C-alpha positions as CSV (number, residue, x, y, z in Angstrom):
1,M,41.2,-10.3,43.9
2,S,40.8,-9.6,40.0
3,R,41.3,-6.3,37.8
4,E,37.2,-6.3,37.3
5,S,36.4,-6.2,41.2
6,G,39.4,-4.6,42.5
7,P,39.5,-1.0,44.4
8,G,38.2,1.9,42.5
9,K,37.6,-0.5,39.7
10,R,33.6,-0.9,38.2
11,P,32.4,-4.1,37.7
12,A,32.8,-5.4,33.6
13,F,28.5,-5.3,33.3
14,V,28.2,-1.7,34.4
15,A,28.9,0.0,30.9
16,P,27.0,-1.9,29.4
17,L,23.7,-1.9,31.5
18,V,24.2,1.7,31.7
19,T,23.9,1.8,27.8
20,V,21.1,-0.5,27.8
21,L,19.2,2.1,30.4
22,V,19.9,4.8,28.2
23,L,18.8,3.3,25.2
24,L,15.6,2.4,27.1
25,A,15.1,5.4,28.1
26,I,15.0,7.1,24.6
27,E,12.6,4.3,23.6
28,V,10.2,5.5,26.3
29,V,10.4,8.9,25.6
30,C,9.8,8.7,21.9
31,R,6.8,6.7,22.4
32,V,5.3,8.6,25.3
33,F,6.2,12.4,23.5
34,I,6.4,12.3,19.8
35,A,4.0,11.0,17.4
36,P,4.9,8.4,14.5
37,S,4.3,9.6,11.4
38,R,1.9,8.1,8.6
39,L,4.2,5.7,6.8
40,E,5.3,4.8,10.6
41,K,1.5,3.8,11.5
42,I,1.4,1.8,7.9
43,L,5.0,0.1,8.5
44,A,3.3,-0.8,12.2
45,I,1.4,-3.3,10.7
46,L,3.9,-4.8,8.4
47,E,7.5,-6.6,8.5
48,R,9.7,-6.9,6.1
49,D,9.5,-10.4,3.9
50,P,13.2,-11.9,2.1
51,A,11.3,-12.7,-1.6
52,L,8.1,-10.1,-0.9
53,I,10.1,-7.1,0.2
54,W,7.5,-7.0,2.8
55,R,3.9,-8.6,4.1
56,L,1.3,-8.0,6.8
57,R,2.7,-9.1,10.1
58,A,1.1,-12.2,11.3
59,N,-1.3,-12.3,14.4
60,L,-2.2,-9.0,14.6
61,D,-5.0,-7.3,16.9
62,T,-4.7,-3.7,16.8
63,V,-6.3,-0.4,15.3
64,F,-5.7,0.8,11.8
65,E,-7.1,3.7,10.1
66,S,-9.9,3.7,12.6
67,Q,-10.7,0.0,12.7
68,P,-10.1,-3.0,14.2
69,V,-7.5,-5.4,11.9
70,R,-6.7,-8.9,12.8
71,T,-4.2,-11.2,10.8
72,G,-3.5,-14.4,11.0
73,T,-0.9,-17.3,10.9
74,Q,-0.7,-16.3,7.0
75,N,-0.3,-13.0,7.0
76,L,-3.6,-11.8,6.1
77,R,-6.4,-10.2,7.4
78,G,-9.0,-12.2,8.8
79,A,-8.7,-15.4,11.0
80,T,-6.3,-18.2,10.0
81,F,-7.6,-20.9,7.9
82,A,-7.0,-24.5,8.1
83,V,-3.8,-25.8,5.8
84,P,-4.3,-28.3,4.2
85,K,-7.6,-27.5,2.6
86,P,-10.5,-29.7,4.7
87,E,-12.7,-31.9,2.1
88,G,-15.2,-30.3,0.4
89,T,-14.1,-26.8,0.8
90,F,-15.0,-24.5,-2.3
91,R,-11.7,-22.1,-2.0
92,V,-11.3,-18.2,-3.3
93,V,-8.4,-16.5,-2.8
94,A,-9.0,-13.0,-3.2
95,L,-5.4,-11.6,-4.1
96,G,-4.8,-7.8,-4.4
97,A,-3.5,-5.0,-2.4
98,S,-4.8,-2.7,0.2
99,P,-8.1,-1.5,-1.8
100,T,-8.6,-5.4,-1.2
101,F,-7.2,-5.9,2.5
102,G,-10.2,-3.3,3.6
103,W,-8.1,0.2,3.7
104,G,-9.9,2.0,6.2
105,V,-13.3,-0.1,6.8
106,P,-14.4,-2.8,9.0
107,E,-13.0,-6.8,8.1
108,A,-16.5,-7.9,7.4
109,D,-17.2,-5.1,4.9
110,A,-14.3,-5.5,2.9
111,Y,-15.1,-7.2,-0.4
112,P,-13.7,-10.6,0.0
113,P,-15.5,-11.3,3.0
114,W,-18.2,-9.5,1.8
115,A,-19.1,-11.4,-1.4
116,Q,-18.8,-14.9,0.9
117,S,-21.7,-13.5,3.1
118,V,-23.8,-12.2,-0.1
119,L,-23.2,-16.5,-1.5
120,A,-23.9,-17.4,1.2
121,G,-27.1,-16.0,1.4
122,R,-27.0,-17.3,-2.6
123,E,-27.0,-21.0,-0.7
124,I,-23.0,-21.1,-2.4
125,T,-20.7,-22.0,0.5
126,A,-17.9,-20.8,0.0
127,E,-14.9,-19.3,2.0
128,V,-13.5,-16.5,0.7
129,I,-9.9,-15.6,2.0
130,N,-8.9,-12.2,1.9
131,G,-5.1,-12.2,0.4
132,G,-4.6,-8.3,0.1
133,T,-1.7,-6.8,0.9
134,P,-1.1,-3.2,1.3
135,G,1.4,-1.7,-1.0
136,Y,1.5,-5.0,-3.4
137,T,2.3,-4.8,-7.0
138,T,1.4,-7.9,-9.6
139,W,5.3,-8.8,-9.0
140,Q,4.5,-9.4,-5.3
141,G,1.1,-11.1,-6.3
142,V,2.5,-13.8,-8.4
143,R,5.4,-14.3,-6.0
144,R,2.4,-14.9,-3.3
145,L,0.5,-17.0,-5.9
146,R,3.4,-19.4,-6.4
147,D,5.1,-19.9,-3.2
148,H,2.4,-19.2,-0.9
149,V,-1.3,-19.3,-2.3
150,L,-1.5,-22.9,-4.4
151,G,-0.2,-24.5,-1.1
152,W,-3.2,-23.6,0.4
153,S,-4.8,-25.6,-2.7
154,P,-7.7,-22.4,-4.0
155,D,-10.3,-23.5,-6.7
156,V,-10.4,-19.7,-7.6
157,V,-8.1,-17.0,-7.8
158,T,-9.1,-13.2,-8.2
159,V,-6.7,-10.5,-8.8
160,A,-6.8,-7.4,-8.4
161,Y,-3.5,-5.1,-8.7
162,D,-3.3,-1.4,-10.1
163,L,-2.8,1.3,-7.9
164,N,1.0,0.6,-6.7
165,D,2.0,-0.8,-9.9
166,L,1.9,2.6,-11.3
167,D,3.2,4.2,-8.3
168,R,7.2,4.6,-8.2
169,F,7.5,4.6,-4.3
170,R,7.1,1.7,-2.2
171,F,7.1,1.0,1.9
172,F,10.9,-0.4,1.6
173,N,13.4,-0.3,-0.6
174,N,13.3,2.9,-2.3
175,D,16.5,2.4,-4.3
176,G,15.1,3.5,-8.1
177,R,15.2,-0.1,-9.1
178,V,11.4,-1.6,-10.7
179,D,10.1,-4.5,-8.9
180,A,11.5,-6.6,-11.3
181,E,14.6,-6.1,-10.2
182,Q,14.4,-6.1,-6.7
183,H,16.2,-9.1,-5.1
184,S,15.3,-11.7,-2.1
185,D,17.4,-10.5,1.0
186,A,19.0,-12.7,3.8
187,P,16.5,-13.8,5.9
188,A,19.2,-12.9,9.3
189,R,19.4,-9.5,8.0
190,V,15.6,-9.5,7.7
191,A,15.3,-10.1,11.0
192,I,17.4,-7.7,12.1
193,Q,15.9,-5.2,10.4
194,N,12.4,-6.1,11.7
195,A,13.3,-5.5,15.2
196,L,14.9,-2.2,14.5
197,N,11.4,-1.3,12.6
198,R,9.4,-2.0,16.0
199,S,12.0,1.0,17.7
200,A,10.2,4.4,18.2
201,A,13.2,5.6,18.6
202,Y,14.6,3.8,15.1
203,G,11.6,5.5,13.4
204,L,12.7,8.6,14.6
205,L,16.3,8.0,12.9
206,R,14.8,6.7,9.9
207,R,12.3,9.7,9.5
208,G,15.0,12.3,10.2
209,L,17.2,10.2,7.5
210,L,14.2,10.1,5.0
211,R,13.9,13.9,5.1
212,A,17.7,14.4,4.9
213,A,17.9,12.7,1.9
214,S,14.8,13.6,-0.1
215,R,16.5,17.7,0.3
216,Q,18.8,16.0,-1.3
217,G,17.0,15.0,-4.3
218,A,17.5,11.1,-3.4
219,F,13.7,10.3,-4.1
220,D,13.1,12.4,-7.1
221,P,9.6,11.4,-8.3
222,E,10.4,12.5,-11.7
223,A,13.5,10.2,-12.4
224,M,12.5,7.6,-10.8
225,P,10.6,4.6,-12.5
226,R,7.0,3.1,-12.1
227,R,7.0,0.1,-9.6
228,V,6.3,-2.0,-12.2
229,P,6.2,-0.7,-15.7
230,L,3.4,-1.7,-18.1
231,E,5.3,-4.5,-20.1
232,H,6.1,-6.0,-17.5
233,Y,2.4,-5.4,-15.9
234,R,1.1,-7.7,-18.9
235,A,3.5,-9.8,-18.4
236,N,2.6,-10.4,-14.6
237,L,-0.5,-11.1,-15.3
238,L,-0.1,-13.4,-17.7
239,E,1.8,-15.0,-15.9
240,I,-0.5,-15.2,-12.8
241,D,-3.1,-17.1,-15.6
242,R,-0.3,-19.2,-16.4
243,I,0.2,-20.3,-13.1
244,C,-3.4,-21.2,-12.2
245,R,-4.1,-22.6,-15.7
246,E,-1.5,-25.4,-15.0
247,N,-2.6,-26.0,-11.4
248,G,-6.1,-25.9,-12.5
249,V,-7.0,-22.9,-10.4
250,E,-10.0,-20.8,-11.9
251,L,-8.8,-16.8,-12.5
252,V,-11.4,-13.8,-12.1
253,Y,-9.4,-10.3,-13.2
254,L,-10.7,-7.5,-11.7
255,K,-10.4,-3.9,-13.1
256,M,-10.4,-1.4,-10.4
257,P,-10.8,2.1,-10.7
258,I,-8.0,4.2,-9.5
259,N,-9.9,7.6,-7.7
260,L,-7.0,10.1,-8.5
261,P,-7.4,13.2,-7.0
262,F,-5.5,15.3,-9.8
263,Q,-7.8,14.2,-12.3
264,R,-10.7,16.7,-10.9
265,L,-8.1,19.1,-10.3
266,A,-7.8,21.4,-13.4
267,V,-4.6,23.4,-14.6
268,I,-6.0,26.8,-14.6
269,D,-2.9,29.0,-15.1
270,P,0.5,26.7,-15.7
271,I,2.3,30.0,-16.5
272,E,1.2,32.0,-13.8
273,A,2.0,29.3,-11.3
274,V,5.5,29.2,-12.5
275,E,5.5,33.2,-11.5
276,E,3.9,32.4,-7.9
277,R,6.3,29.5,-7.9
278,R,9.5,32.0,-8.4
279,R,8.0,34.5,-5.9
280,G,8.0,32.2,-3.5
281,D,11.7,31.4,-3.7
282,E,12.2,34.7,-3.5
283,A,10.5,35.4,-0.3
284,R,12.3,32.0,1.4
285,A,15.7,33.5,0.5
286,A,14.8,36.6,2.0
287,G,13.9,35.0,5.0
288,D,9.9,35.9,4.6
289,W,8.3,32.3,5.4
290,P,4.8,33.4,5.7
291,R,5.1,35.2,2.3
292,A,6.7,32.1,0.2
293,L,4.0,29.9,1.9
294,T,1.2,32.0,0.7
295,H,3.2,32.3,-2.9
296,Y,3.6,28.5,-3.2
297,R,0.3,27.9,-2.7
298,D,-1.2,29.8,-5.2
299,A,0.9,28.1,-7.5
300,Q,0.0,24.6,-6.7
301,R,-3.8,26.0,-7.0
302,L,-2.8,27.2,-10.2
303,D,-1.0,24.4,-11.6
304,P,-1.6,21.3,-9.1
305,T,1.0,19.0,-11.1
306,I,4.1,20.1,-10.5
307,V,6.2,17.8,-8.1
308,A,8.4,21.2,-7.2
309,T,5.9,23.2,-6.3
310,Y,4.3,20.5,-3.6
311,Q,8.0,19.9,-2.1
312,A,9.1,23.6,-1.5
313,L,5.3,24.2,0.1
314,L,6.1,21.3,1.9
315,D,9.2,22.9,3.1
316,A,7.3,25.8,3.8
317,E,4.7,24.7,5.7
318,R,7.4,22.5,7.9
319,H,8.9,25.6,8.7
320,E,5.9,27.2,10.0
321,G,5.1,24.4,12.2
322,L,2.3,23.5,10.3
323,T,2.4,19.9,10.9
324,A,-1.3,18.4,9.8
325,E,-0.9,20.1,6.4
326,A,2.9,19.5,5.7
327,A,1.7,15.8,6.3
328,K,-1.1,16.2,3.8
329,T,1.3,17.6,1.1
330,E,4.3,15.1,2.0
331,D,1.4,12.2,1.4
332,L,0.5,14.1,-2.0
333,I,3.9,14.3,-3.7
334,P,4.3,10.2,-4.9
335,F,1.2,10.6,-6.7
336,V,1.8,14.1,-8.2
337,A,4.5,13.1,-10.9
338,A,2.9,8.7,-10.4
339,F,-0.2,9.6,-12.1
340,R,-0.4,13.0,-13.8
341,D,-0.4,11.4,-17.3
342,R,-3.7,9.2,-16.3
343,A,-1.4,5.9,-17.2
344,D,-4.2,4.1,-14.8
345,L,-6.3,4.2,-18.0
346,E,-3.3,2.2,-19.9
347,Y,-3.1,-0.2,-17.1
348,N,-6.8,-0.8,-16.9
349,R,-6.9,-1.6,-20.9
350,A,-4.1,-3.4,-20.1
351,V,-6.2,-5.6,-17.5
352,E,-9.3,-6.1,-20.0
353,D,-6.8,-7.4,-23.0
354,I,-5.1,-10.0,-20.9
355,A,-8.6,-11.3,-20.0
356,R,-9.5,-11.8,-23.0
357,E,-6.3,-13.0,-24.7
358,T,-7.1,-15.8,-21.9
359,N,-10.6,-15.9,-22.3
360,R,-10.7,-15.3,-18.1
361,P,-13.9,-13.6,-16.7
362,L,-13.5,-9.9,-15.9
363,V,-15.1,-8.2,-12.9
364,D,-15.2,-3.9,-14.4
365,V,-15.8,-2.1,-11.0
366,V,-14.9,1.4,-12.9
367,A,-18.3,0.7,-15.2
368,A,-19.9,0.1,-11.9
369,F,-18.4,2.5,-9.9
370,D,-19.4,5.2,-12.8
371,A,-22.7,4.0,-12.9
372,D,-23.4,3.8,-9.5
373,G,-23.5,7.3,-9.3
374,R,-22.8,8.2,-6.0
375,G,-19.2,9.3,-6.9
376,D,-16.8,10.4,-4.0
377,G,-19.4,8.6,-2.1
378,L,-18.1,5.1,-2.7
379,W,-14.7,6.3,-1.1
380,N,-13.4,6.7,1.9
381,S,-13.1,10.8,2.4
382,V,-11.6,13.4,0.8
383,E,-8.1,12.9,2.7
384,D,-7.9,9.2,1.5
385,P,-9.6,9.1,-1.8
386,F,-7.8,6.0,-2.8
387,H,-9.7,3.5,-1.1
388,P,-13.7,2.7,-1.6
389,N,-15.2,3.0,1.3
390,A,-18.1,0.2,2.9
391,A,-20.4,1.1,0.4
392,G,-18.1,1.0,-2.4
393,H,-16.8,-2.7,-1.4
394,H,-20.3,-4.1,-1.4
395,I,-20.5,-3.5,-4.8
396,I,-16.9,-4.8,-5.4
397,G,-18.1,-7.8,-3.4
398,E,-21.6,-8.2,-4.7
399,L,-20.0,-8.3,-8.7
400,V,-17.3,-10.5,-7.4
401,A,-20.0,-13.4,-5.8
402,A,-21.2,-13.2,-8.8
403,R,-18.5,-14.4,-10.9
404,I,-17.3,-17.2,-8.2
405,E,-21.7,-18.2,-8.1
406,S,-21.5,-18.9,-11.9
407,I,-17.8,-21.0,-12.0
408,A,-19.3,-23.0,-8.4
409,R,-22.6,-23.6,-10.2
410,A,-20.8,-24.7,-13.3
411,R,-18.8,-27.3,-11.1
412,Q,-22.0,-28.7,-9.7
413,A,-23.2,-29.4,-12.7
414,R,-20.3,-31.4,-14.1
415,P,-21.2,-34.9,-13.9
């Protein structure tokens, strides 16, 4: 008789089996009793990618931001499309980030499919592919175009990147390096990370580690660089033009609005705001968290552009168990330092300059939204002022359709 099965000995498989059962029990508890954070809900539709840092998960059929979201085998929102391109197909690929993806709007209302429906009404048969991926920058756009989109044989590519280029944080790899310094990762490592990211227990552990690192100053938005500095942004737009030109692809640039809440929040009294935050710190040191919370809220109201105030307010809200309020404050922190200086205007000007330098069409969505007059009525909500709603997407879709129609009719007129 072997030692493993002798008297008083447990079979060798018992310990691993118990370990697996314990881990499964922890996973079930986390899935049933612990609600995912907002970031975890976003990461649920994404997966790491060796070259692009991340991409949309393929073959999704889920609900995201209260809307059905499906993806095909090409890791894009919408149905799988034919590759190679069928003969006679006029194909447009709309590259961009979450405003192109259609964050919070039905699939058919996002501006790429809306443009396709507008073109159909004008007797222009075109296939407009939604190439938007949440969180993408021009750096990722260049690689997506070069490594994937060209293989789909597009006739036209539209480009709409801005918000994330200005940002200082990304969904993965917040290591203080700009996008251009990110390197390809080993596929095996990426596969392991993707498997872990689907675990609710791992998500809870990651949430705790991120909070601990944040409290220790590991993610200081004041110190981190923009993901794509302005000079890199210009270079990426020019590289997209070069790739399209060398491959006979028409290109349309979009100048997209960035609806920052900070541009609408007036700084009332920055000196008194500092004093209110100091009073909050004193109350916190004395253990009077409710009074600290009041002072921090006053400090934020008096000057809504200081990162330290938001961080102090977040700590107080968490301590007092104000989960919903804390989640909103946490979401705002990355935007305060990234966008308070109105760098969006510089990036918008860069798009205009590049379109003029390359003699490419420019769709001025900023001007169209301003002229429309509905203001916040073109954006998802007060809680989400960063993404156009269906009405906003329809405006963009109409403008994009007009440019595509001009290109299509010009091609039809060629001998």
